[in-house]
C-alpha angles and dihedrals in degrees: 000000000000089000087069091055109041120096110265135142086273085083086071093049108058102304104091095157087078088072085073105022091057089070090050106046117073136185093253145316092292088059097037100052101049089045090050095043090050091068094059103073097054090045090062090070089063129080111262093244089056101047094084089045090052090052090050090052086055091053091046092057095040094095090054091053089047090052090051093048090049092048093049099039105024097182097046129129107204124190124169148055100252092108088055090046090055088050092054092043087057101037098047098056092042088053090047097050090047094052090234115178088250090063126095102225089187085077113086116244094245098083091049090054092046094047094048091043093048094047095050091045091051091051093051095045095046090048100051101030141042090243115112134184110225149109098223138069090239110113113235123240102224092190089061090052090050088051089050091053092048089049088052093053093045092048091050089052090050093048090046093049091048090052093048091049094050090047092051091047092049089047093051091047093050092049090049090051093049091049091051092052097049 
């Protein structure tokens, strides 16, 4: 059954659901639980009402990460949410540092620095050495993690631009309202 859900080139040949489900299915519980628990620390930087929204952003960009993985490693079979976890590890601190409305400013900045530094160090170490941080015998796919990091940065840029556009529009509308009153 899992063979019908993992990310393979079949996603490009009539089975598009694999672009999402490849990030949901895992090789087993020892692979699933560490991947899932890895998403918790960065989500604590966000306001509680925006944590689910941030996870949904991750699911919305999952197919783009999948397409990048398939383009870079055509014969791959990918299972796991580690790429999405890296997306959240990059996105949450960037939102926090930028004082985005999603962020929870009651949290001190030190955890955001630690999370971002740890994630970047992990990406570099797993790319250039055989060391891997994990609790399973499933080998990591570093390129998937890099694509997850790039997706986190691009999502941040999109959310930041959306926020700036909304603020500019509200400013223009309030100036127009003031000029019509006076």
